[in-house]
N, C-alpha and C positions, 0 to 999 in steps of 0.2 A: 469444353463441355464434356462431361462424362455421363454415362448412362447406366442404368441398372434394370434388372428384372425383379420386380417385387410381386410375389404371388402370381407369376406368369404374365404380368402386364408390364410392358416397357414403360419407363418413366424417365424424365430427366433427373439427374441426381440432386440438383440444387432446388428443384421445384419452382423455379422462377420462369423459365422459358416455356411458352406455349408452343413454340415452333421448333423445338430441338430434336424431335424424333425423325428418323428417316422414314421414307414411305413404306419400306418393308416392315419396320417396327409398328407403324400406324396400322398397316394391313393386318398384322398379327393381333394387335389389340382389338381391331374391329372383328376379326374372326372369333375371338374369345367372347366378345360381347354378343355376337350373333348366336353362338352356341348356347350361351347362358339364357338368352331370351327365347330362343326356340324351345328350350326345355320348359319355359314358363307358358308356352302356348301362344306366343305372339306370331303374327304373320310375318313372312319375309319382307313384305312391302313396308310394314310398320317399323320393323327393326332397321331396315336400310334408310327409311325416312329419318329415324332418330340418329343413325350414324352420320348422315349428311349434316345434321345439325351439330352433332358432337365435333365433327372436324372443324367447323367454323368456330365453335365455342372454345375448344381446347386443343385442337390438332391431335385428338385422341390421347392426350397426356393426362392421366389421372391426377398428377400433381400440379397441373396448370393452375396458376393463381393470378388474379388481377387485384393487387392490393389497393389500387385506387378506388375500386368499387366493392371491395370485400367479397369477391366472387371466387369460387374454388371448384376444381374437379372437372370431370368429363363434360358435364352440362352446365358448369359454372353456376352452382347454387349461390343464390344471393338472398340474404346474407349467407356466408359460408357456414354459420351456426346451424342452418337447416340440416346440413350433412353432419357436421362435427358433433353436435349435441346428441343427435340420434345415434351415431356410431358409438359414442361413449356409453349411452344407455344400453346398447346391445353388446358392449365389450368387443367392439370391432375397431380395426385401424382404418380411419377415414382416408388415408393416403392410398390404400389398395384399390385397384380397379374392381375387384370382385365385391368389395364392400359397397362401392358406388353403384354397381349393378343391383345389389340387394336393396339399396335405398330406393332406386327407381322402381323396382318390383313392389316395394312397400307402398310407395306413392300411388302406383297403379291400383293396388288392391284397395286402398282407402280413398281413391280419387283426389289425392293431394297434388298440389302444384298445377293442377289442370284448371283452366279458366272457368270461373264460376258462371259466366254467361254462356258457356258452351251448351248446345242442345243435346249433346251426348257425352257419355263418360269416357274417361281415360281408357278403361278396359274395353269398351266398345271399339274405340279407335285401334287399340293394340291387337285385339283378338278377332274381331268380327268384320270390321270395315273392309270393303273390297274397293280398291282404288289404285291409281297409278303410284309409283314410287315418288314421282315429283309432287303429287298432291299430298301424299302422306307426309313428306318433308315440310310442305307448306302448313299443314294442319298442326304438326308438332311445333313448328316455329311460332305459329299464332296462338295455340292453346296452352303450350307448356313453357316454351322459352319466352314468349311475349317479347320478341326481338324486333329489331329494325327491319321493316319489310324490304329495305334496300339491299339486304344480304340474301334475299330469297333465291336468286338465280345461282349463287355460289352454293348454297345449301342443297339445292336440287341437283346441281352438277355432281357434288360429292355423293349424294344419295344414289345416283345412277352408277357412279364409279364403284361404290361398295356393293351394290347389287351384283355387279360382275365379280368382285372379289370373293363374295361368299357363295357364288354359284357352285364352286367345287364342294363346299361343305354340304350344300343341299343335295348334290348328286351322289356324293360319297361321304356319308356322315362320320366315318372314322377319322377323317382329316380335320384338324382344327387350325391349320395354317394355310395361307393362300398357295395356289399352285406355283406362283413365281418362286417362292422359297423352296418348294419341293424340287423344281426343275434345276435349281442351282447345285443340288447335291451331285457329287461325282458318280455315285452308284445308283443305278435305276432301282425303283421300288421292287421288292421281291413279292411274288404272289404268295398269299397265305396258303399253308398246307391244309388240305382237307383231310380230316380224320373221320372215317366212316365206321 
């Protein structure tokens, strides 16, 4: 299996395997997703609740596909044409993680993909709801993914994991990669020079 970075998101080169990314690559993708949705005004808890779901759905691989169910991408859009047709209409490459983030932001803006029986909107969940990361993962699973409740514990566990991964970004917004990657570098980070 070989890997590539497309538009700064790690993917598997063949697009078939949902499980081919290393944990460091998944962490980096999660950090980029977190940065994107923070700029959209989403809460940390909502983003990490979504990240926990993404890990179970695609293992953070934007090119993950399930041909048996015609599902594709970070959140396994089903049918995949929900993503691909929209991307084509916007002149975007649906394989890119950034395109898929833009699609989710579009869905949030128009309350698409969100369960019609919900008592609140996608935007309320993403921007205003105050709750634990575990419950935010549960709500995303129930209202957006409409997934098997038997996978809830795994989604919540990953949501908590990514909550820790993105803590560095929250504390130091200039970083867009997890601390584990920074600590592997041979040279310590230099302090920025102050020009008065």
